[in-house]
Biopython code that builds the backbone (N, CA, C, O; Angstrom):
import numpy as np
from Bio.PDB.StructureBuilder import StructureBuilder

atoms = [
    (1, "MET", "N", (103.711, 126.996, 104.946)),
    (1, "MET", "CA", (104.782, 127.586, 105.531)),
    (1, "MET", "C", (106.272, 126.271, 104.731)),
    (1, "MET", "O", (106.426, 125.050, 104.783)),
    (2, "SER", "N", (107.149, 127.572, 104.004)),
    (2, "SER", "CA", (108.159, 126.794, 103.381)),
    (2, "SER", "C", (109.235, 126.465, 104.174)),
    (2, "SER", "O", (109.603, 126.855, 105.282)),
    (3, "TRP", "N", (109.858, 125.315, 103.027)),
    (3, "TRP", "CA", (110.540, 124.237, 103.434)),
    (3, "TRP", "C", (112.082, 124.837, 103.468)),
    (3, "TRP", "O", (112.875, 123.899, 103.545)),
    (4, "ARG", "N", (112.392, 125.447, 103.452)),
    (4, "ARG", "CA", (113.159, 126.901, 103.937)),
    (4, "ARG", "C", (113.105, 127.685, 102.947)),
    (4, "ARG", "O", (112.394, 127.631, 101.944)),
    (5, "VAL", "N", (114.314, 128.829, 103.429)),
    (5, "VAL", "CA", (113.761, 130.330, 103.779)),
    (5, "VAL", "C", (115.579, 130.100, 103.561)),
    (5, "VAL", "O", (116.382, 129.399, 104.176)),
    (6, "ILE", "N", (115.794, 131.413, 101.941)),
    (6, "ILE", "CA", (117.201, 132.026, 102.130)),
    (6, "ILE", "C", (117.131, 132.990, 101.518)),
    (6, "ILE", "O", (116.356, 133.134, 100.572)),
    (7, "ALA", "N", (117.984, 133.910, 101.962)),
    (7, "ALA", "CA", (118.491, 134.956, 101.269)),
    (7, "ALA", "C", (119.474, 134.968, 100.069)),
    (7, "ALA", "O", (120.442, 134.226, 99.901)),
    (8, "LEU", "N", (118.794, 136.467, 98.871)),
    (8, "LEU", "CA", (119.798, 137.166, 98.474)),
    (8, "LEU", "C", (120.171, 137.947, 98.125)),
    (8, "LEU", "O", (119.763, 138.127, 96.978)),
    (9, "GLY", "N", (121.108, 139.002, 98.589)),
    (9, "GLY", "CA", (121.458, 140.001, 98.505)),
    (9, "GLY", "C", (120.566, 140.654, 99.574)),
    (9, "GLY", "O", (120.998, 140.556, 100.723)),
    (10, "ASP", "N", (119.241, 141.391, 99.386)),
    (10, "ASP", "CA", (118.717, 142.177, 100.089)),
    (10, "ASP", "C", (117.030, 141.690, 99.940)),
    (10, "ASP", "O", (116.076, 142.404, 100.251)),
    (11, "GLN", "N", (116.954, 140.378, 99.417)),
    (11, "GLN", "CA", (115.494, 139.831, 99.082)),
    (11, "GLN", "C", (115.389, 138.641, 99.811)),
    (11, "GLN", "O", (116.367, 137.921, 100.013)),
    (12, "VAL", "N", (114.119, 138.357, 100.272)),
    (12, "VAL", "CA", (113.770, 136.863, 100.712)),
    (12, "VAL", "C", (113.622, 136.123, 100.361)),
    (12, "VAL", "O", (112.403, 136.162, 100.531)),
    (13, "TRP", "N", (113.900, 134.487, 99.509)),
    (13, "TRP", "CA", (113.094, 133.709, 99.380)),
    (13, "TRP", "C", (112.558, 132.353, 100.046)),
    (13, "TRP", "O", (113.325, 131.670, 100.724)),
    (14, "HIS", "N", (111.058, 131.933, 99.811)),
    (14, "HIS", "CA", (110.786, 130.947, 100.052)),
    (14, "HIS", "C", (110.348, 129.946, 99.668)),
    (14, "HIS", "O", (109.227, 130.030, 99.166)),
    (15, "VAL", "N", (111.055, 128.457, 99.723)),
    (15, "VAL", "CA", (112.294, 127.682, 98.588)),
    (15, "VAL", "C", (111.004, 126.689, 99.293)),
    (15, "VAL", "O", (110.411, 126.937, 100.342)),
    (16, "ASP", "N", (110.768, 125.433, 98.318)),
    (16, "ASP", "CA", (109.598, 124.534, 98.583)),
    (16, "ASP", "C", (109.919, 123.257, 97.819)),
    (16, "ASP", "O", (110.199, 123.286, 96.621)),
    (17, "ALA", "N", (109.872, 122.138, 98.534)),
    (17, "ALA", "CA", (110.029, 120.858, 97.218)),
    (17, "ALA", "C", (109.452, 120.325, 96.996)),
    (17, "ALA", "O", (108.375, 120.457, 97.577)),
    (18, "VAL", "N", (109.564, 119.260, 96.011)),
    (18, "VAL", "CA", (108.553, 118.622, 95.528)),
    (18, "VAL", "C", (108.578, 117.137, 94.675)),
    (18, "VAL", "O", (109.794, 116.979, 94.783)),
    (19, "ALA", "N", (108.467, 116.837, 94.484)),
    (19, "ALA", "CA", (108.805, 115.365, 93.801)),
    (19, "ALA", "C", (107.624, 115.264, 92.471)),
    (19, "ALA", "O", (106.419, 115.442, 92.291)),
    (20, "GLU", "N", (108.632, 114.931, 91.843)),
    (20, "GLU", "CA", (107.686, 114.483, 90.450)),
    (20, "GLU", "C", (108.870, 113.949, 89.401)),
    (20, "GLU", "O", (109.963, 114.323, 88.976)),
    (21, "ARG", "N", (107.368, 112.137, 89.172)),
    (21, "ARG", "CA", (107.972, 111.924, 88.452)),
    (21, "ARG", "C", (107.226, 111.312, 87.108)),
    (21, "ARG", "O", (106.027, 111.041, 87.168)),
    (22, "ARG", "N", (107.706, 111.181, 86.334)),
    (22, "ARG", "CA", (107.697, 111.744, 84.824)),
    (22, "ARG", "C", (106.368, 109.754, 84.076)),
    (22, "ARG", "O", (105.634, 108.998, 84.713)),
    (23, "ALA", "N", (106.728, 109.790, 82.741)),
    (23, "ALA", "CA", (105.673, 108.768, 82.512)),
    (23, "ALA", "C", (106.531, 107.882, 81.816)),
    (23, "ALA", "O", (106.794, 107.946, 80.615)),
    (24, "ASN", "N", (107.021, 106.921, 82.760)),
    (24, "ASN", "CA", (107.543, 105.174, 81.839)),
    (24, "ASN", "C", (108.840, 105.290, 82.889)),
    (24, "ASN", "O", (109.681, 104.430, 82.626)),
    (25, "THR", "N", (109.305, 106.389, 84.334)),
    (25, "THR", "CA", (109.929, 106.791, 84.681)),
    (25, "THR", "C", (109.732, 105.464, 85.769)),
    (25, "THR", "O", (108.615, 104.947, 85.758)),
    (26, "ALA", "N", (111.051, 104.728, 86.969)),
    (26, "ALA", "CA", (110.928, 104.020, 88.118)),
    (26, "ALA", "C", (111.645, 106.238, 89.205)),
    (26, "ALA", "O", (111.442, 106.735, 90.312)),
    (27, "ALA", "N", (112.492, 106.728, 87.816)),
    (27, "ALA", "CA", (112.317, 107.339, 89.731)),
    (27, "ALA", "C", (112.173, 108.680, 89.794)),
    (27, "ALA", "O", (112.515, 109.520, 88.962)),
    (28, "TRP", "N", (111.262, 108.927, 91.589)),
    (28, "TRP", "CA", (111.440, 110.103, 91.324)),
    (28, "TRP", "C", (111.876, 111.473, 90.947)),
    (28, "TRP", "O", (112.501, 111.213, 89.919)),
    (29, "GLN", "N", (111.963, 112.804, 91.106)),
    (29, "GLN", "CA", (113.754, 113.837, 90.716)),
    (29, "GLN", "C", (112.660, 115.316, 91.953)),
    (29, "GLN", "O", (111.583, 115.786, 92.320)),
    (30, "LEU", "N", (113.479, 115.319, 91.985)),
    (30, "LEU", "CA", (113.621, 116.677, 92.858)),
    (30, "LEU", "C", (113.243, 118.102, 92.431)),
    (30, "LEU", "O", (114.157, 118.802, 91.995)),
    (31, "VAL", "N", (111.791, 118.705, 92.516)),
    (31, "VAL", "CA", (111.614, 119.929, 91.816)),
    (31, "VAL", "C", (111.199, 121.257, 92.585)),
    (31, "VAL", "O", (110.061, 121.325, 93.049)),
    (32, "LEU", "N", (112.074, 122.296, 92.730)),
    (32, "LEU", "CA", (111.979, 123.461, 93.785)),
    (32, "LEU", "C", (111.398, 124.614, 92.871)),
    (32, "LEU", "O", (111.600, 125.116, 91.766)),
    (33, "SER", "N", (110.376, 124.777, 94.202)),
    (33, "SER", "CA", (109.958, 126.256, 93.928)),
    (33, "SER", "C", (110.258, 127.331, 94.954)),
    (33, "SER", "O", (110.008, 127.257, 96.157)),
    (34, "PHE", "N", (111.101, 128.820, 94.010)),
    (34, "PHE", "CA", (111.973, 128.708, 94.165)),
    (34, "PHE", "C", (110.138, 130.674, 93.441)),
    (34, "PHE", "O", (109.630, 130.951, 92.355)),
    (35, "ARG", "N", (109.937, 131.493, 95.357)),
    (35, "ARG", "CA", (109.033, 131.800, 95.860)),
    (35, "ARG", "C", (109.571, 133.911, 96.522)),
    (35, "ARG", "O", (109.358, 134.247, 97.687)),
    (36, "ALA", "N", (110.198, 134.892, 95.491)),
    (36, "ALA", "CA", (110.250, 136.185, 96.603)),
    (36, "ALA", "C", (109.497, 135.916, 97.528)),
    (36, "ALA", "O", (108.666, 135.009, 97.476)),
    (37, "ALA", "N", (109.724, 136.839, 98.729)),
    (37, "ALA", "CA", (109.206, 136.961, 100.097)),
    (37, "ALA", "C", (108.416, 138.622, 100.277)),
    (37, "ALA", "O", (107.645, 138.922, 101.189)),
    (38, "ALA", "N", (108.710, 139.222, 99.532)),
    (38, "ALA", "CA", (107.892, 140.891, 98.877)),
    (38, "ALA", "C", (108.417, 140.699, 97.546)),
    (38, "ALA", "O", (109.412, 140.096, 97.144)),
    (39, "PRO", "N", (107.140, 141.625, 96.716)),
    (39, "PRO", "CA", (107.185, 142.464, 95.204)),
    (39, "PRO", "C", (108.359, 142.669, 95.019)),
    (39, "PRO", "O", (109.282, 142.859, 95.812)),
    (40, "ALA", "N", (108.307, 142.619, 93.674)),
    (40, "ALA", "CA", (109.924, 143.655, 93.046)),
    (40, "ALA", "C", (109.563, 144.849, 92.759)),
    (40, "ALA", "O", (108.601, 145.497, 92.344)),
    (41, "PRO", "N", (110.759, 144.957, 93.149)),
    (41, "PRO", "CA", (111.431, 146.182, 93.102)),
    (41, "PRO", "C", (111.115, 147.089, 92.319)),
    (41, "PRO", "O", (110.669, 146.511, 91.328)),
    (42, "ALA", "N", (111.043, 149.020, 92.037)),
    (42, "ALA", "CA", (109.981, 149.280, 91.551)),
    (42, "ALA", "C", (111.263, 149.623, 89.905)),
    (42, "ALA", "O", (110.957, 150.169, 88.845)),
    (43, "SER", "N", (112.606, 149.060, 90.313)),
    (43, "SER", "CA", (113.939, 148.654, 89.388)),
    (43, "SER", "C", (113.476, 147.641, 88.513)),
    (43, "SER", "O", (113.794, 147.937, 87.361)),
    (44, "GLU", "N", (112.698, 146.293, 88.593)),
    (44, "GLU", "CA", (112.670, 145.274, 88.042)),
    (44, "GLU", "C", (111.375, 145.616, 86.973)),
    (44, "GLU", "O", (110.362, 146.306, 87.084)),
    (45, "PRO", "N", (112.074, 144.576, 85.635)),
    (45, "PRO", "CA", (110.687, 145.157, 84.589)),
    (45, "PRO", "C", (109.277, 144.925, 84.871)),
    (45, "PRO", "O", (108.351, 145.299, 84.152)),
    (46, "LEU", "N", (109.171, 144.256, 86.015)),
    (46, "LEU", "CA", (107.815, 143.705, 86.789)),
    (46, "LEU", "C", (107.447, 144.408, 87.664)),
    (46, "LEU", "O", (106.591, 143.834, 88.337)),
    (47, "PRO", "N", (107.773, 145.840, 88.159)),
    (47, "PRO", "CA", (107.698, 145.888, 89.499)),
    (47, "PRO", "C", (105.935, 145.533, 90.165)),
    (47, "PRO", "O", (104.804, 145.283, 89.749)),
    (48, "GLY", "N", (106.529, 145.685, 91.173)),
    (48, "GLY", "CA", (104.884, 145.064, 91.969)),
    (48, "GLY", "C", (104.930, 143.382, 92.006)),
    (48, "GLY", "O", (104.712, 142.671, 92.987)),
    (49, "ARG", "N", (105.287, 142.950, 90.609)),
    (49, "ARG", "CA", (104.519, 141.250, 91.367)),
    (49, "ARG", "C", (105.601, 140.801, 91.910)),
    (49, "ARG", "O", (106.719, 141.312, 91.853)),
    (50, "ARG", "N", (105.242, 139.720, 92.510)),
    (50, "ARG", "CA", (106.327, 138.579, 93.460)),
    (50, "ARG", "C", (106.587, 137.399, 92.087)),
    (50, "ARG", "O", (105.833, 136.736, 91.375)),
    (51, "ARG", "N", (107.994, 137.570, 92.191)),
    (51, "ARG", "CA", (108.199, 136.848, 91.490)),
    (51, "ARG", "C", (108.531, 135.112, 91.725)),
    (51, "ARG", "O", (107.812, 134.647, 92.609)),
    (52, "SER", "N", (108.993, 134.619, 91.418)),
    (52, "SER", "CA", (108.687, 132.807, 91.841)),
    (52, "SER", "C", (108.852, 131.745, 89.882)),
    (52, "SER", "O", (108.670, 131.709, 88.665)),
    (53, "PHE", "N", (109.285, 131.197, 91.008)),
    (53, "PHE", "CA", (109.750, 130.416, 89.472)),
    (53, "PHE", "C", (110.344, 128.166, 89.910)),
    (53, "PHE", "O", (111.266, 127.770, 90.623)),
    (54, "TRP", "N", (109.738, 127.673, 89.432)),
    (54, "TRP", "CA", (109.961, 126.166, 88.828)),
    (54, "TRP", "C", (111.159, 125.529, 88.306)),
    (54, "TRP", "O", (111.517, 125.685, 87.139)),
    (55, "THR", "N", (111.991, 124.577, 89.430)),
    (55, "THR", "CA", (113.002, 125.147, 89.204)),
    (55, "THR", "C", (113.449, 122.836, 88.999)),
    (55, "THR", "O", (112.870, 122.231, 89.902)),
    (56, "PRO", "N", (114.245, 121.906, 88.069)),
    (56, "PRO", "CA", (114.945, 120.649, 88.904)),
    (56, "PRO", "C", (115.688, 120.829, 89.815)),
    (56, "PRO", "O", (115.964, 121.882, 90.390)),
    (57, "TYR", "N", (116.029, 119.856, 89.978)),
    (57, "TYR", "CA", (117.130, 119.245, 91.516)),
    (57, "TYR", "C", (117.589, 118.609, 90.568)),
    (57, "TYR", "O", (116.898, 118.427, 89.567)),
    (58, "PRO", "N", (119.222, 117.988, 90.694)),
    (58, "PRO", "CA", (119.763, 116.936, 90.505)),
    (58, "PRO", "C", (119.644, 115.912, 91.439)),
    (58, "PRO", "O", (120.586, 115.529, 92.134)),
    (59, "LEU", "N", (118.530, 115.463, 91.479)),
    (59, "LEU", "CA", (118.759, 114.889, 92.513)),
    (59, "LEU", "C", (117.449, 113.979, 92.112)),
    (59, "LEU", "O", (116.551, 114.544, 91.488)),
    (60, "GLU", "N", (117.275, 112.237, 92.532)),
    (60, "GLU", "CA", (117.088, 111.275, 92.067)),
    (60, "GLU", "C", (116.539, 109.704, 93.028)),
    (60, "GLU", "O", (117.420, 109.098, 93.637)),
    (61, "ALA", "N", (115.387, 109.283, 93.065)),
    (61, "ALA", "CA", (115.418, 108.920, 94.329)),
    (61, "ALA", "C", (113.976, 107.358, 93.848)),
    (61, "ALA", "O", (112.989, 107.500, 93.127)),
    (62, "THR", "N", (114.213, 106.681, 94.231)),
    (62, "THR", "CA", (113.248, 105.480, 93.441)),
    (62, "THR", "C", (111.377, 106.158, 94.813)),
    (62, "THR", "O", (110.495, 106.901, 94.384)),
    (63, "SER", "N", (111.388, 105.873, 95.521)),
    (63, "SER", "CA", (111.143, 106.637, 96.285)),
    (63, "SER", "C", (110.454, 108.224, 96.566)),
    (63, "SER", "O", (109.759, 108.516, 95.592)),
    (64, "LYS", "N", (110.453, 108.710, 97.030)),
    (64, "LYS", "CA", (109.581, 110.126, 97.916)),
    (64, "LYS", "C", (110.808, 110.412, 99.194)),
    (64, "LYS", "O", (111.755, 111.148, 99.473)),
    (65, "SER", "N", (110.056, 109.315, 99.677)),
    (65, "SER", "CA", (110.642, 109.556, 101.427)),
    (65, "SER", "C", (111.510, 109.445, 100.960)),
    (65, "SER", "O", (111.529, 110.506, 100.336)),
    (66, "SER", "N", (112.914, 108.663, 100.554)),
    (66, "SER", "CA", (114.279, 108.892, 99.923)),
    (66, "SER", "C", (114.554, 110.116, 99.590)),
    (66, "SER", "O", (115.240, 110.888, 100.261)),
    (67, "LEU", "N", (113.940, 110.391, 98.351)),
    (67, "LEU", "CA", (113.945, 111.827, 97.653)),
    (67, "LEU", "C", (114.164, 112.971, 99.097)),
    (67, "LEU", "O", (115.152, 113.647, 99.384)),
    (68, "PHE", "N", (112.784, 112.846, 99.833)),
    (68, "PHE", "CA", (112.843, 114.164, 100.240)),
    (68, "PHE", "C", (114.467, 114.092, 101.824)),
    (68, "PHE", "O", (115.379, 114.840, 102.178)),
    (69, "ILE", "N", (114.225, 113.482, 102.011)),
    (69, "ILE", "CA", (115.666, 112.826, 102.918)),
    (69, "ILE", "C", (117.349, 113.259, 102.989)),
    (69, "ILE", "O", (118.147, 113.670, 103.832)),
    (70, "GLN", "N", (117.329, 112.821, 101.282)),
    (70, "GLN", "CA", (118.071, 113.505, 99.793)),
    (70, "GLN", "C", (118.299, 114.767, 100.288)),
    (70, "GLN", "O", (119.295, 115.242, 100.835)),
    (71, "ALA", "N", (116.939, 115.367, 99.941)),
    (71, "ALA", "CA", (116.763, 116.696, 99.825)),
    (71, "ALA", "C", (117.000, 117.791, 100.939)),
    (71, "ALA", "O", (117.072, 119.007, 100.765)),
    (72, "GLU", "N", (117.137, 116.871, 102.491)),
    (72, "GLU", "CA", (117.236, 118.251, 103.135)),
    (72, "GLU", "C", (118.473, 118.136, 103.521)),
    (72, "GLU", "O", (118.788, 119.049, 104.284)),
    (73, "ARG", "N", (119.513, 117.201, 103.254)),
    (73, "ARG", "CA", (121.365, 117.137, 103.757)),
    (73, "ARG", "C", (121.845, 118.415, 102.145)),
    (73, "ARG", "O", (123.053, 118.532, 101.940)),
    (74, "ILE", "N", (120.671, 119.387, 100.992)),
    (74, "ILE", "CA", (121.130, 120.303, 100.440)),
    (74, "ILE", "C", (121.685, 120.838, 101.296)),
    (74, "ILE", "O", (121.350, 120.494, 102.430)),
    (75, "PRO", "N", (122.927, 122.062, 101.142)),
    (75, "PRO", "CA", (123.205, 123.144, 102.154)),
    (75, "PRO", "C", (121.797, 124.412, 101.308)),
    (75, "PRO", "O", (121.079, 124.424, 100.308)),
    (76, "ASP", "N", (122.027, 125.107, 102.255)),
    (76, "ASP", "CA", (121.802, 126.070, 101.772)),
    (76, "ASP", "C", (122.172, 127.129, 101.172)),
    (76, "ASP", "O", (121.394, 128.077, 101.060)),
    (77, "THR", "N", (123.769, 127.170, 100.540)),
    (77, "THR", "CA", (124.363, 128.004, 100.118)),
    (77, "THR", "C", (124.519, 127.657, 98.170)),
    (77, "THR", "O", (124.788, 128.412, 97.236)),
    (78, "ALA", "N", (124.116, 125.798, 98.250)),
    (78, "ALA", "CA", (123.658, 124.868, 97.543)),
    (78, "ALA", "C", (122.669, 126.172, 96.380)),
    (78, "ALA", "O", (123.010, 126.521, 95.250)),
    (79, "LEU", "N", (121.146, 126.743, 97.345)),
    (79, "LEU", "CA", (120.122, 126.748, 96.955)),
    (79, "LEU", "C", (120.335, 127.696, 96.375)),
    (79, "LEU", "O", (119.796, 127.764, 95.271)),
    (80, "SER", "N", (121.364, 129.082, 96.900)),
    (80, "SER", "CA", (121.541, 130.122, 96.987)),
    (80, "SER", "C", (122.145, 130.103, 95.468)),
    (80, "SER", "O", (121.796, 130.832, 94.539)),
    (81, "GLN", "N", (122.908, 129.321, 95.460)),
    (81, "GLN", "CA", (123.812, 129.539, 93.930)),
    (81, "GLN", "C", (122.991, 128.856, 92.395)),
    (81, "GLN", "O", (123.492, 128.862, 91.271)),
    (82, "LEU", "N", (121.588, 128.289, 92.792)),
    (82, "LEU", "CA", (121.085, 127.845, 92.094)),
    (82, "LEU", "C", (120.054, 129.222, 92.141)),
    (82, "LEU", "O", (120.208, 129.854, 91.096)),
    (83, "LEU", "N", (119.202, 129.768, 92.910)),
    (83, "LEU", "CA", (118.819, 131.077, 93.534)),
    (83, "LEU", "C", (119.412, 131.713, 92.136)),
    (83, "LEU", "O", (118.892, 131.829, 91.026)),
    (84, "ALA", "N", (120.806, 132.106, 92.673)),
    (84, "ALA", "CA", (121.164, 133.299, 91.050)),
    (84, "ALA", "C", (121.816, 132.581, 89.924)),
    (84, "ALA", "O", (121.606, 133.212, 88.888)),
    (85, "GLU", "N", (122.320, 131.820, 89.776)),
    (85, "GLU", "CA", (122.515, 131.427, 87.602)),
    (85, "GLU", "C", (120.891, 131.455, 88.115)),
    (85, "GLU", "O", (120.967, 131.806, 89.292)),
    (86, "ARG", "N", (120.539, 131.404, 88.031)),
    (86, "ARG", "CA", (118.516, 131.829, 87.611)),
    (86, "ARG", "C", (118.646, 132.930, 87.261)),
    (86, "ARG", "O", (118.759, 133.187, 86.062)),
    (87, "LEU", "N", (118.673, 134.138, 88.462)),
    (87, "LEU", "CA", (118.305, 135.142, 88.252)),
    (87, "LEU", "C", (119.376, 136.038, 86.998)),
    (87, "LEU", "O", (118.936, 136.856, 86.190)),
    (88, "ALA", "N", (120.770, 135.631, 87.119)),
    (88, "ALA", "CA", (120.639, 136.123, 86.603)),
    (88, "ALA", "C", (121.175, 136.058, 84.620)),
    (88, "ALA", "O", (120.873, 136.985, 83.868)),
]
sb = StructureBuilder()
sb.init_structure("model")
sb.init_model(0)
sb.init_chain("A")
sb.init_seg("    ")
for serial, (resi, resn, name, xyz) in enumerate(atoms, 1):
    if name == "N":
        sb.init_residue(resn, " ", resi, " ")
    sb.init_atom(name, np.array(xyz, "f"), 0.0, 1.0, " ", f" {name:<3s}", serial, name[0])
structure = sb.get_structure()
């Protein structure tokens, strides 16, 4: 099950959030996975394939639970804007 489901234009996207901690750092960073609910239309470069990508989100915390609590406060509009920028 997706963490969030957002719509952008006529496309529906499933969003998942994960915590990533890089070597030699104390902070966990939020990383988001965006997956299109439907295959790409014929007008896209790769029609019929499901589009997906991972992108970091500018949110860090010293614990995973704290990070996910902060992530719950991210408005859907911010996720839609991030998605639109990535697809542009």
